[in-house]
C-alpha positions as CSV (number, residue, x, y, z in Angstrom):
1,M,0.0,0.0,0.0
2,L,1.4,3.4,-1.0
3,R,2.0,5.9,1.7
4,A,2.1,9.7,1.2
5,S,4.8,12.2,1.9
6,A,2.6,15.2,1.9
7,A,5.5,17.6,2.6
8,G,7.5,16.0,-0.2
9,S,4.7,15.8,-2.8
10,Y,5.2,12.1,-3.5
11,R,4.0,8.7,-2.5
12,F,6.2,5.7,-1.7
13,V,6.2,1.9,-1.3
14,P,7.4,1.4,2.3
15,G,10.0,-1.1,3.3
16,D,9.7,-3.2,6.4
17,G,11.3,-0.6,8.7
18,R,14.6,-2.5,9.1
19,L,16.4,-0.4,6.6
20,P,16.2,3.4,6.3
21,F,14.8,3.6,2.7
22,C,11.7,2.6,0.8
23,H,11.2,0.4,-2.2
24,A,9.8,2.9,-4.7
25,V,8.6,6.5,-5.0
26,I,6.2,8.2,-7.4
27,A,5.6,11.9,-7.8
28,D,2.2,13.4,-7.0
29,D,0.1,15.0,-9.7
30,G,1.4,18.3,-10.7
31,Y,5.0,17.3,-9.7
32,E,7.9,15.5,-11.3
33,I,11.0,13.8,-9.9
34,V,14.2,15.6,-11.0
35,R,17.5,13.7,-10.7
36,A,20.7,15.6,-9.8
37,Q,24.0,13.8,-10.2
38,F,27.4,15.0,-9.0
39,E,30.2,15.2,-11.6
40,R,32.2,13.0,-9.2
41,P,31.0,11.3,-6.0
42,V,31.4,13.5,-2.9
43,P,31.5,12.4,0.8
44,W,28.0,11.5,1.7
45,R,27.5,14.2,4.4
46,E,28.8,16.8,2.0
47,G,26.4,15.4,-0.6
48,F,23.5,16.1,1.8
49,A,24.8,19.6,2.4
50,A,25.0,20.2,-1.4
51,A,21.5,18.7,-1.9
52,E,20.2,21.1,0.8
53,R,21.7,24.1,-1.0
54,H,20.3,22.9,-4.4
55,L,16.8,22.4,-2.9
56,A,16.9,25.8,-1.4
57,Q,17.8,27.4,-4.7
58,A,15.0,25.4,-6.4
59,G,12.5,26.6,-3.8
60,R,11.9,23.1,-2.5
61,P,11.9,21.9,1.1
62,R,14.2,19.2,2.5
63,Q,11.3,16.8,2.5
64,A,11.2,17.0,-1.3
65,L,14.3,14.7,-1.3
66,C,12.9,11.3,-2.5
67,A,15.9,9.3,-3.8
68,V,19.6,8.9,-3.0
69,E,22.4,7.1,-4.8
70,L,25.5,6.2,-2.9
71,R,28.9,4.8,-3.6
72,C,31.0,3.0,-1.0
73,P,34.7,2.0,-1.1
74,R,34.0,-1.7,-0.7
75,P,31.2,-4.0,0.4
76,Y,30.4,-3.7,4.1
77,T,30.2,-6.5,6.6
78,P,26.6,-6.9,7.9
79,E,27.7,-5.2,11.1
80,G,29.4,-2.3,9.2
81,F,26.4,-1.9,7.0
82,G,24.1,-1.6,10.1
83,A,26.4,1.0,11.7
84,F,26.4,3.1,8.5
85,N,22.6,2.8,8.2
86,D,22.2,4.1,11.8
87,E,24.1,7.3,10.8
88,Y,22.2,7.6,7.6
89,A,18.8,7.2,9.3
90,A,19.7,9.9,11.7
91,V,20.3,12.4,8.8
92,L,17.0,11.4,7.1
93,A,15.1,11.8,10.4
94,E,16.6,15.3,10.8
95,W,15.5,16.1,7.3
96,G,12.0,14.8,7.9
97,V,12.4,12.1,5.2
98,Y,10.6,9.6,7.5
99,V,6.9,8.8,7.7
100,D,5.8,6.9,10.8
101,Q,9.4,5.9,11.5
102,I,9.8,4.5,8.0
103,G,12.4,5.9,5.5
104,S,10.4,7.5,2.6
105,A,13.2,8.0,0.1
106,T,14.7,5.3,-2.2
107,R,18.3,4.3,-2.2
108,T,21.0,2.6,-4.2
109,N,24.4,2.0,-2.6
110,V,27.1,0.1,-4.5
111,A,30.8,-0.4,-4.4
112,P,32.5,0.4,-7.7
113,E,35.1,-2.2,-8.8
114,L,37.1,0.6,-10.5
115,V,37.8,4.1,-9.3
116,A,36.1,3.5,-6.0
117,P,35.7,6.4,-3.6
118,A,38.0,6.6,-0.6
119,E,35.0,6.9,1.8
120,Q,31.2,6.4,1.7
121,A,30.0,8.9,-0.9
122,M,26.9,10.3,-2.6
123,W,26.6,10.0,-6.4
124,A,23.2,11.5,-7.0
125,F,19.9,12.5,-5.4
126,A,16.4,13.2,-6.7
127,Y,13.7,15.5,-5.6
128,T,10.2,16.5,-6.5
129,A,9.4,19.8,-8.2
130,P,6.3,21.4,-9.6
131,T,5.7,20.8,-13.3
132,S,3.1,21.4,-16.0
133,A,4.5,18.6,-18.1
134,A,2.5,15.4,-18.7
135,G,3.8,12.0,-17.6
136,T,4.4,10.2,-14.3
137,T,7.9,10.0,-12.8
138,W,9.1,7.4,-10.4
139,V,12.3,5.8,-8.9
140,L,12.9,2.3,-7.7
141,S,15.5,1.4,-5.0
142,G,18.3,-0.9,-5.9
143,A,17.2,-4.5,-5.2
144,T,19.4,-7.5,-4.6
145,E,18.9,-11.3,-4.9
146,D,16.7,-13.2,-2.5
147,E,18.3,-14.6,0.6
148,E,18.2,-18.3,-0.6
149,L,20.3,-17.4,-3.7
150,R,23.2,-16.0,-1.6
151,T,25.2,-19.2,-1.9
152,G,28.5,-18.0,-3.4
153,D,27.7,-19.7,-6.7
154,V,28.4,-17.2,-9.5
155,G,28.0,-19.6,-12.5
156,A,25.8,-18.7,-15.4
157,G,22.8,-20.5,-13.9
158,A,23.2,-18.8,-10.6
159,I,23.5,-15.4,-12.1
160,R,20.4,-16.0,-14.2
161,A,18.5,-17.0,-11.0
162,R,19.7,-13.8,-9.3
163,V,18.6,-11.6,-12.2
164,A,15.2,-13.3,-12.3
165,S,14.9,-12.8,-8.5
166,V,15.7,-9.1,-8.7
167,A,13.5,-8.5,-11.8
168,T,10.6,-10.1,-10.0
169,Q,11.1,-7.8,-7.0
170,L,11.2,-4.7,-9.2
171,S,8.2,-5.7,-11.1
172,E,6.3,-6.1,-7.9
173,H,7.3,-2.7,-6.7
174,L,6.2,-1.2,-10.0
175,A,2.9,-2.9,-9.7
176,E,2.4,-1.2,-6.3
177,L,3.0,2.1,-8.1
178,G,0.6,1.1,-10.8
179,Q,3.3,1.6,-13.4
180,P,4.7,-0.6,-16.2
181,F,8.4,-1.5,-16.7
182,S,8.0,-0.3,-20.3
183,A,7.9,3.3,-19.0
184,A,11.4,3.3,-17.5
185,T,13.9,5.8,-18.9
186,H,16.9,4.2,-17.2
187,V,17.6,0.7,-15.9
188,S,21.0,0.0,-14.2
189,L,22.8,-3.3,-13.5
190,Y,25.5,-3.4,-10.8
191,T,27.7,-6.5,-10.8
192,V,31.2,-7.6,-11.6
193,H,30.0,-10.9,-13.2
194,D,29.0,-11.6,-16.8
195,A,25.2,-11.2,-16.8
196,Q,24.5,-10.7,-20.5
197,A,22.8,-14.0,-21.1
198,A,20.8,-13.6,-17.9
199,L,19.6,-10.1,-19.0
200,W,18.5,-11.5,-22.3
201,A,16.6,-14.3,-20.6
202,E,15.2,-12.6,-17.5
203,L,15.2,-8.8,-17.7
204,L,14.9,-7.5,-21.2
205,P,11.7,-9.4,-22.0
206,R,10.1,-7.6,-19.0
207,L,11.1,-4.1,-20.2
208,G,8.9,-4.0,-23.3
209,G,9.5,-0.7,-25.1
210,A,12.0,0.4,-22.4
211,A,14.4,-2.2,-23.9
212,L,15.1,0.5,-26.5
213,Q,16.8,2.5,-23.8
214,G,19.2,-0.5,-23.1
215,V,20.5,-1.4,-19.6
216,R,23.5,0.5,-18.2
217,W,26.1,-1.7,-16.6
218,Y,28.2,-0.4,-13.7
219,P,31.0,-2.8,-12.8
220,S,30.2,-2.7,-9.1
221,R,29.3,-4.9,-6.1
222,P,26.2,-4.6,-3.9
223,P,26.9,-3.0,-0.5
224,I,27.1,-6.1,1.7
225,V,29.7,-8.9,1.5
226,G,28.1,-12.0,-0.1
227,L,25.7,-10.2,-2.5
228,E,26.6,-10.4,-6.2
229,L,24.1,-8.3,-8.1
230,E,21.8,-5.3,-7.9
231,I,19.4,-3.6,-10.3
232,D,17.5,-0.3,-10.1
233,A,15.3,1.7,-12.5
234,R,13.7,5.0,-12.8
235,R,11.5,7.1,-15.0
236,V,12.5,10.8,-14.9
237,L,12.2,13.4,-17.6
238,R,14.8,15.9,-16.3
239,E,18.3,15.1,-15.1
240,I,21.1,17.6,-14.3
241,V,24.8,17.3,-13.4
242,L,26.2,19.3,-10.5
243,T,29.8,20.5,-10.9
244,P,32.0,21.4,-7.9
């Protein structure tokens, strides 16, 4: 069931409360989601400060923040991931990006295999803004394989099962938004493994017309040791790059 962030002008698919982010967000009528990407990743707290300045210049409140993309130096241990999430949740709570103690913004956090940041960093963020343009905009959090697939097997069959698992999760989140995969303007795959055959078999058929956009591959690892693959997606009509 969708929940509303009235101050943020969007609705979201809540998580289970264990992690400080939701599964998906969709802009309210009369609003669009705008994505702002840094030219290079910046330390995550500096990223929040830069996001606050940008929102103020755009005439938007902190609560308009609805999506965050992070980059970490390497996958965390479960304990390390929990410690980071506690810090991250505290910032979101200060910003009011919580509804009934549940994080209301989406998140992707991955560890680049090449040119990794020296510390936990922010890569991009998204926010709602008034618009007169037609079309619904939405963002899905990065999703990883189901628990029973976290076996360490990275053979072709195992990678295909992982892609199928994640594609099913994302399809379910889109169904809760009432949106089709075919409307996506951007689909991203994060893995260091060869997943081309798995994409042909398990993801591309679900994309419909969005397959024309392709799938962007980032040679990266999910944020916790033992995970092998992550996928996210979005439909946004306006993206900007923020220079230092």
